[in-house]
N, C-alpha and C positions, 0 to 999 in steps of 0.2 A: 561511231560505235565500234567497239572492239570486235564483237560478233554481231552480224546483222540480225534484226528481229526475225526475218524470214527463216534464217538458219536455225535460230533458237526454237521457233515454233515447229520447224520440221523435225527436230529431235525431241519434241514433247514439252517444250517450255510453256510456262503459263504466266500470264500478266497479272500482277498483284497491284492493288491500289492501297495507298497509305495516306493517313492524315498526319499533320504536324505532331511531333513527339511520339509517334508510333515507333516501335522497335522492329527492325527487320530480323535481327538476331541479337542475342544478349551474351555478354561475357559468361564463360563457363559452359555454354551450350555446345553440343557436338555439331561440327560442320556437316551438313547433308546436301547442300544446294550450291550451285553457282548462281550469283546474283549480278544483274547488270541494270544500271539506272537508265530508264527511258525518259522520265520527266521528273523534275524536282531536284532537291539537294539533300544530301545525307552527311552526317558527321560520324566519324569513327572516334569513340571517346571512352573514357573511364570516369567513374565517379569515386572519389576518395571517401574514406570513412567520415570525414567532416562535411561531406556533401559537395565539396569543390569538384568542379568538372575539369578534366584535362582532355583537350581535343588533339587527336593525333593527325587527322587530316579531314578535308572537306571535299570529298569527291562529288562530281556533278554528272550531268547527262553524258551517256556514253561510257562512263567508267564502270568497271566491275568492282565488286567489294567482297572481301573475304575469300577470294578464290585460292590464294596461296595456302590457306589452312586445309583445303581439300586434299592436299598432297601429304598430310601428316595425320597422325591419330590423336593430335592434341586438340583440346577444346579452344573455342574462341578466346583470345586474351583481351578483346575489346567488344564494345557494343557498336551496332550500326543503328543510329537513331535518325529518323526522318525530320527534316527541318522545314519543309513546306507542305501545305495542304495540296491535295490532288496529285500527289506524287505517284509515279508508276515505276515498278521494278519487274524485270523479267526474272523468272526463277526456273532453273533446270536442275534435275536431280544429279547427284554426284556421278552415278553410273553412266547416264546419258552424256554428261559433260566429258567424261573420259573417252566415251565412244566417239564423240565429235572430234576431240583432239587427235585420236588415233586415225580417223578418216581424213582429216585435213591438216597436214603438217604446216601449212601457211598460217593457220590460226594459232597453232602452237608457237610459232616464231613471233607472231604479233603479241601474244600473251607474254612471252619471255621478255620482249623488248619493253612492253608496258611495265612489267615487274621491275626490270632493271632501272627504268626512269624513276619509279617510286622509291626504290631502294636508295638511289642517289639523293633524292629529296629528303628521305628520312635521315640519312647520315648527316646531311647539311643541317637539318633541323636539330638533331641531337647535339651537334657541335654548338649550335646557337644557344640552346637551352642551358648548356653547361657554362656558357660565358657569364662572367660576373657583371659586365657592363650592360645595363638595360638598353642603352642607345644602340649598341652593337647588335643586340637581339632583334630589336624592331627593324633597324635598317637592313640587317641580314635577311630577315624574313621577306622584306620588300624586294631586295636584290634577287633572292632565290626565285620568287614568283615571276618577277619581270624577265629574268633570264630563261626560265622554263617556257614562258610564252613568247620568247624571242623578240621582245620589244627593246629597242635601244635608245630611242629619242627621249629627251627630257619631257616629263609629264605625259608620256605616250601610253602608260599602262594604268588602268583603273584597278586599284586594289579591291578584290571582290569580297573582302571580309569587313565585318563591323569592328569597332574598337574592342568590344567584348571578346569577339572571336580571336582577334589578334593577341589579346592578353592571355587567353587560354592556350593558344598555340605556342606562346613564348614563355609561359609560366610567370607572367607579370601581373600586377594589379591593373585594373582598367584605368585608374587615375594616372598611373605611371605612363601607360601607353598614350593617353590623351595629351599629357604634358610633352612627351617626346615628339608627337606629331605636330603640336603647335610650334615647338622650337624648330623642327625641320621645315615647317612652312615659313617661319621668319627667316631662316637661312636659305630660302628659295630652293630647297632640295625636293619639295613637293608642292602641289597646289591642292586646295580644297574647294570643290565646286558642288554646291547643293549637298553639303556634308559628305560627299564622296571624295576619296583620296586619289589623286593622280600623281604617279611617281615616274 
């Protein structure tokens, strides 16, 4: 956890429960709270005019979401949508969040380090999305995830995303991602066990 639950409660945090497909916040809303995932999975996304979804990231337990937007007066540029039932998120008002940061410089440093890691991931992903070769996009996504989790052995990292999520993250069609994964399996670059991808 970036900030302990005890610390968040001490500063007036409240525990919210969500079901699958609920929104924690929506694009264009004004940021008013610090959010931290206690249980479940969330996706930061946008829906295009044609209804197509673009996923920016898939934060999980312990991650905070939307906190960087508290430092500006701009509205949210993304949605935070819950992916699993019985999800729990801690919420702390903006003023209390800033009070906490002022009282505990160590948490501020942790937050800055966390933001730096996410910015690195976003730049890598932006570079991948603009690549013209779909194989490079899919392999690059897997490399980025495996490196982030500090896994080095062959087939040592289980990709946590579905083929559909990988397609949305790389801006490819699901069928294209499935075909690339099958070819990578033939080339022994990954293994598929019970439909799970090990890279």
